[in-house]
OpenMM code with the backbone's topology and positions (N, CA, C; nanometers):
from openmm import Vec3, app, unit

residues = "MET GLY THR TYR THR VAL GLU ILE ILE ILE GLU ASN LYS PRO ALA ALA ARG ASP PRO GLU GLY GLU THR ILE TRP ARG ASP LEU VAL MET LYS GLY GLY TYR GLY SER VAL LYS SER ILE ARG SER ALA LYS LEU LEU ARG ALA LYS VAL GLY ALA VAL SER GLU GLU ASP ALA LYS ASN THR ILE PHE ARG MET CYS ASN GLU LEU ARG ILE PHE ASN PRO VAL ALA HIS THR CYS THR ILE ASN VAL LYS GLY VAL GLU ASN".split()
positions = [
    Vec3(17.9761, 7.6457, 4.7179),
    Vec3(17.9567, 7.7763, 4.7588),
    Vec3(17.8993, 7.8576, 4.6643),
    Vec3(17.8056, 7.9506, 4.6981),
    Vec3(17.7397, 8.0401, 4.6029),
    Vec3(17.7635, 8.1870, 4.6392),
    Vec3(17.7150, 8.2795, 4.5532),
    Vec3(17.7169, 8.4187, 4.5913),
    Vec3(17.5634, 8.4551, 4.6076),
    Vec3(17.5538, 8.4972, 4.7315),
    Vec3(17.4171, 8.5311, 4.7643),
    Vec3(17.3829, 8.7040, 4.7604),
    Vec3(17.2604, 8.7343, 4.6999),
    Vec3(17.2320, 8.8709, 4.7259),
    Vec3(17.1541, 8.8885, 4.8562),
    Vec3(17.1942, 8.9943, 4.9394),
    Vec3(17.1435, 9.0045, 5.0611),
    Vec3(17.1030, 9.1535, 5.0650),
    Vec3(16.9704, 9.1861, 5.1036),
    Vec3(16.9350, 9.3307, 5.1207),
    Vec3(16.9336, 9.3547, 5.2706),
    Vec3(16.9776, 9.4687, 5.3107),
    Vec3(16.9893, 9.5187, 5.4457),
    Vec3(16.8991, 9.6492, 5.4585),
    Vec3(16.7945, 9.6442, 5.5331),
    Vec3(16.7040, 9.7546, 5.5488),
    Vec3(16.7228, 9.8199, 5.6807),
    Vec3(16.7473, 9.9345, 5.6785),
    Vec3(16.7878, 10.0210, 5.7994),
    Vec3(16.6803, 10.1182, 5.8227),
    Vec3(16.5905, 10.1219, 5.9327),
    Vec3(16.4919, 10.2056, 5.9419),
    Vec3(16.4862, 10.2637, 6.1015),
    Vec3(16.4346, 10.3769, 6.1043),
    Vec3(16.4170, 10.4383, 6.2504),
    Vec3(16.3231, 10.3429, 6.3124),
    Vec3(16.3411, 10.3247, 6.4587),
    Vec3(16.2551, 10.2528, 6.5197),
    Vec3(16.1144, 10.3128, 6.5097),
    Vec3(16.0093, 10.2339, 6.5357),
    Vec3(15.8790, 10.2716, 6.5283),
    Vec3(15.8449, 10.3994, 6.6226),
    Vec3(15.8998, 10.4125, 6.7365),
    Vec3(15.8782, 10.5233, 6.8322),
    Vec3(15.9393, 10.6437, 6.7888),
    Vec3(16.0455, 10.6400, 6.7019),
    Vec3(16.1260, 10.7538, 6.6636),
    Vec3(16.0619, 10.8271, 6.5386),
    Vec3(16.0673, 10.9661, 6.5586),
    Vec3(16.0205, 11.0420, 6.4430),
    Vec3(16.0982, 11.0141, 6.3183),
    Vec3(16.0273, 11.0384, 6.2014),
    Vec3(16.0876, 11.0227, 6.0768),
    Vec3(16.0607, 11.1372, 5.9825),
    Vec3(16.1364, 11.2404, 6.0021),
    Vec3(16.1208, 11.3666, 5.9331),
    Vec3(16.1106, 11.3526, 5.7849),
    Vec3(16.1948, 11.2788, 5.7229),
    Vec3(16.1910, 11.2657, 5.5687),
    Vec3(16.0619, 11.1856, 5.5328),
    Vec3(16.0259, 11.0664, 5.5946),
    Vec3(15.8957, 11.0125, 5.5665),
    Vec3(15.7830, 11.1116, 5.5882),
    Vec3(15.7810, 11.1875, 5.6998),
    Vec3(15.6747, 11.2819, 5.7295),
    Vec3(15.6649, 11.3753, 5.6102),
    Vec3(15.7717, 11.4272, 5.5773),
    Vec3(15.7662, 11.5331, 5.4616),
    Vec3(15.7218, 11.4757, 5.3343),
    Vec3(15.7660, 11.3736, 5.2906),
    Vec3(15.7121, 11.3037, 5.1836),
    Vec3(15.5697, 11.2731, 5.1692),
    Vec3(15.5168, 11.2330, 5.2893),
    Vec3(15.3845, 11.1983, 5.3062),
    Vec3(15.2978, 11.3300, 5.3023),
    Vec3(15.3396, 11.4278, 5.3828),
    Vec3(15.2688, 11.5699, 5.3817),
    Vec3(15.2701, 11.6390, 5.2474),
    Vec3(15.3992, 11.6591, 5.2110),
    Vec3(15.4094, 11.7604, 5.0821),
    Vec3(15.3991, 11.6904, 4.9500),
    Vec3(15.4144, 11.5587, 4.9368),
    Vec3(15.3940, 11.5030, 4.8112),
    Vec3(15.2692, 11.3998, 4.8073),
    Vec3(15.2556, 11.3210, 4.8959),
    Vec3(15.1539, 11.2304, 4.8890),
    Vec3(15.0167, 11.2807, 4.9102),
    Vec3(14.9987, 11.3516, 5.0203),
    Vec3(14.8746, 11.4164, 5.0544),
    Vec3(14.8194, 11.5198, 4.9495),
    Vec3(14.9198, 11.6088, 4.9178),
    Vec3(14.8978, 11.7072, 4.8110),
    Vec3(14.8799, 11.6621, 4.6776),
    Vec3(14.9285, 11.5360, 4.6590),
    Vec3(14.8945, 11.4640, 4.5255),
    Vec3(14.7797, 11.3956, 4.5068),
    Vec3(14.7057, 11.3962, 4.6209),
    Vec3(14.5647, 11.3369, 4.6178),
    Vec3(14.5553, 11.2051, 4.6489),
    Vec3(14.6544, 11.1371, 4.7345),
    Vec3(14.6528, 11.0030, 4.7711),
    Vec3(14.6103, 11.0043, 4.9115),
    Vec3(14.4782, 11.0404, 4.9540),
    Vec3(14.4281, 11.0482, 5.0818),
    Vec3(14.4319, 10.9201, 5.1603),
    Vec3(14.4201, 10.8094, 5.0703),
    Vec3(14.4054, 10.6776, 5.1341),
    Vec3(14.5356, 10.6270, 5.1913),
    Vec3(14.6511, 10.6942, 5.1561),
    Vec3(14.7864, 10.6636, 5.2157),
    Vec3(14.7925, 10.7276, 5.3641),
    Vec3(14.8061, 10.6414, 5.4588),
    Vec3(14.7966, 10.7056, 5.5923),
    Vec3(14.9197, 10.7432, 5.6575),
    Vec3(15.0302, 10.6725, 5.5981),
    Vec3(15.1766, 10.7277, 5.6518),
    Vec3(15.2751, 10.6803, 5.5577),
    Vec3(15.3944, 10.7344, 5.5795),
    Vec3(15.5142, 10.6976, 5.5016),
    Vec3(15.6274, 10.7000, 5.5993),
    Vec3(15.7057, 10.5899, 5.5977),
    Vec3(15.8377, 10.5844, 5.6725),
    Vec3(15.9495, 10.5625, 5.5792),
    Vec3(16.0529, 10.6364, 5.5923),
    Vec3(16.1722, 10.6209, 5.5068),
    Vec3(16.2725, 10.5210, 5.5662),
    Vec3(16.3513, 10.4675, 5.4808),
    Vec3(16.4529, 10.3602, 5.5147),
    Vec3(16.5640, 10.3644, 5.4299),
    Vec3(16.6760, 10.3076, 5.4669),
    Vec3(16.8018, 10.2995, 5.3870),
    Vec3(16.8168, 10.1488, 5.3453),
    Vec3(16.8259, 10.1315, 5.2079),
    Vec3(16.8455, 9.9920, 5.1692),
    Vec3(16.9952, 9.9793, 5.1186),
    Vec3(17.0583, 9.8679, 5.1743),
    Vec3(17.1873, 9.8343, 5.1267),
    Vec3(17.1784, 9.6964, 5.0545),
    Vec3(17.2429, 9.6856, 4.9429),
    Vec3(17.2505, 9.5416, 4.8774),
    Vec3(17.3890, 9.4929, 4.8749),
    Vec3(17.4062, 9.3776, 4.9312),
    Vec3(17.5401, 9.3201, 4.9277),
    Vec3(17.5454, 9.1872, 4.8633),
    Vec3(17.6488, 9.1439, 4.8077),
    Vec3(17.6779, 9.0136, 4.7642),
    Vec3(17.7855, 8.9495, 4.8411),
    Vec3(17.7431, 8.8274, 4.8878),
    Vec3(17.8323, 8.7715, 4.9755),
    Vec3(17.8655, 8.6140, 4.9360),
    Vec3(17.9728, 8.5721, 4.9508),
    Vec3(18.0019, 8.4239, 4.9286),
    Vec3(17.9778, 8.3422, 5.0511),
    Vec3(17.8857, 8.2368, 5.0361),
    Vec3(17.8495, 8.1610, 5.1506),
    Vec3(17.8133, 8.0220, 5.1057),
    Vec3(17.8055, 7.9390, 5.2126),
    Vec3(17.7732, 7.7967, 5.1727),
    Vec3(17.6238, 7.7733, 5.1744),
    Vec3(17.5624, 7.8666, 5.2522),
    Vec3(17.4050, 7.8517, 5.2506),
    Vec3(17.3413, 7.9893, 5.2835),
    Vec3(17.2217, 7.9937, 5.2569),
    Vec3(17.1409, 8.1157, 5.2794),
    Vec3(17.1497, 8.1725, 5.4267),
    Vec3(17.1594, 8.0693, 5.5155),
    Vec3(17.1536, 8.0945, 5.6619),
    Vec3(17.3156, 8.1652, 5.7003),
    Vec3(17.3984, 8.1095, 5.6329),
    Vec3(17.5275, 8.1506, 5.6352),
    Vec3(17.5560, 8.2918, 5.5963),
    Vec3(17.4924, 8.3085, 5.4717),
    Vec3(17.4946, 8.4575, 5.4189),
    Vec3(17.4326, 8.5584, 5.5140),
    Vec3(17.3294, 8.5206, 5.5621),
    Vec3(17.2483, 8.6086, 5.6557),
    Vec3(17.3314, 8.6350, 5.7829),
    Vec3(17.3910, 8.5178, 5.8482),
    Vec3(17.4785, 8.5475, 5.9567),
    Vec3(17.6009, 8.6240, 5.9327),
    Vec3(17.6578, 8.6208, 5.8245),
    Vec3(17.7739, 8.6971, 5.7881),
    Vec3(17.7407, 8.8537, 5.7912),
    Vec3(17.6312, 8.8789, 5.7296),
    Vec3(17.5827, 9.0164, 5.6982),
    Vec3(17.5360, 9.0763, 5.8399),
    Vec3(17.4800, 8.9855, 5.9227),
    Vec3(17.4341, 9.0333, 6.0513),
    Vec3(17.5485, 9.0625, 6.1402),
    Vec3(17.6506, 8.9760, 6.1406),
    Vec3(17.7800, 9.0067, 6.2078),
    Vec3(17.8597, 9.1292, 6.1581),
    Vec3(17.8565, 9.1455, 6.0253),
    Vec3(17.9172, 9.2638, 5.9733),
    Vec3(17.8451, 9.3870, 6.0213),
    Vec3(17.7106, 9.4028, 6.0052),
    Vec3(17.6483, 9.5107, 6.0436),
    Vec3(17.6513, 9.5495, 6.1933),
    Vec3(17.6719, 9.4588, 6.2699),
    Vec3(17.6927, 9.4813, 6.4159),
    Vec3(17.8252, 9.5119, 6.4542),
    Vec3(17.9275, 9.4483, 6.4018),
    Vec3(18.0688, 9.4702, 6.4333),
    Vec3(18.1154, 9.6010, 6.3800),
    Vec3(18.0752, 9.6339, 6.2630),
    Vec3(18.1012, 9.7622, 6.1920),
    Vec3(18.0255, 9.8820, 6.2139),
    Vec3(17.9096, 9.8526, 6.3122),
    Vec3(17.8312, 9.9598, 6.3492),
    Vec3(17.7651, 10.0283, 6.2312),
    Vec3(17.7235, 9.9496, 6.1239),
    Vec3(17.6558, 9.9992, 6.0083),
    Vec3(17.5294, 10.0729, 6.0464),
    Vec3(17.4688, 10.0296, 6.1526),
    Vec3(17.3381, 10.0915, 6.2064),
    Vec3(17.3630, 10.1123, 6.3463),
    Vec3(17.2778, 10.2154, 6.4195),
    Vec3(17.2767, 10.2393, 6.5382),
    Vec3(17.1601, 10.1659, 6.6029),
    Vec3(17.1893, 10.0487, 6.6865),
    Vec3(17.0770, 9.9637, 6.7453),
    Vec3(16.9882, 10.0334, 6.8432),
    Vec3(17.0339, 10.1519, 6.8990),
    Vec3(16.9601, 10.2344, 6.9985),
    Vec3(16.8318, 10.3005, 6.9079),
    Vec3(16.8810, 10.3434, 6.7757),
    Vec3(16.7835, 10.4319, 6.7094),
    Vec3(16.7223, 10.3522, 6.5939),
    Vec3(16.7713, 10.2474, 6.5433),
    Vec3(16.7311, 10.1864, 6.4248),
    Vec3(16.7037, 10.0419, 6.4346),
    Vec3(16.6195, 9.9805, 6.3498),
    Vec3(16.6052, 9.8486, 6.3345),
    Vec3(16.6721, 9.8022, 6.2044),
    Vec3(16.7197, 9.6908, 6.2104),
    Vec3(16.8030, 9.6380, 6.0868),
    Vec3(16.7401, 9.5002, 6.0442),
    Vec3(16.6828, 9.4957, 5.9186),
    Vec3(16.6277, 9.3747, 5.8579),
    Vec3(16.7059, 9.3222, 5.7547),
    Vec3(16.7405, 9.1898, 5.7664),
    Vec3(16.8258, 9.1324, 5.6603),
    Vec3(16.7442, 9.0233, 5.5777),
    Vec3(16.7427, 9.0521, 5.4498),
    Vec3(16.6900, 8.9433, 5.3734),
    Vec3(16.7664, 8.8898, 5.2604),
    Vec3(16.7704, 8.7567, 5.2615),
    Vec3(16.8429, 8.6981, 5.1424),
    Vec3(16.7658, 8.6824, 5.0236),
    Vec3(16.8029, 8.7379, 4.9094),
    Vec3(16.7160, 8.7570, 4.7911),
    Vec3(16.7436, 8.6327, 4.6961),
    Vec3(16.8670, 8.5837, 4.6903),
    Vec3(16.8824, 8.4662, 4.5971),
    Vec3(17.0330, 8.4403, 4.5889),
    Vec3(17.0514, 8.3303, 4.5019),
    Vec3(17.2060, 8.2841, 4.4933),
    Vec3(17.2383, 8.2882, 4.3484),
    Vec3(17.3654, 8.3155, 4.3189),
    Vec3(17.4200, 8.3006, 4.1947),
    Vec3(17.5111, 8.1940, 4.1872),
    Vec3(17.5118, 8.0876, 4.1269),
    Vec3(17.6166, 7.9712, 4.1284),
    Vec3(17.7193, 7.9889, 4.0400),
] * unit.nanometer
topology = app.Topology()
chain = topology.addChain("A")
for resn in residues:
    res = topology.addResidue(resn, chain)
    for name in ("N", "CA", "C"):
        topology.addAtom(name, app.Element.getBySymbol(name[0]), res)
């Protein structure tokens, strides 16, 4: 068994407005001279450490936790789970 680092990325669904991302893009990026940047979307990043026997087990544990504890709203958000590494 190892300790896995797992990143959880929670974003608004693509069809939903993202006022924070829009403000960053309009008031900072565009005014800062980065006209080649076409859009910015904000997201929330959670980093967890979980004891598991495999990468898949770590991912499944975090997925179950996010759904059971309602860490994100599946109607409004997408949740992406990435296992980043293991510490033995």
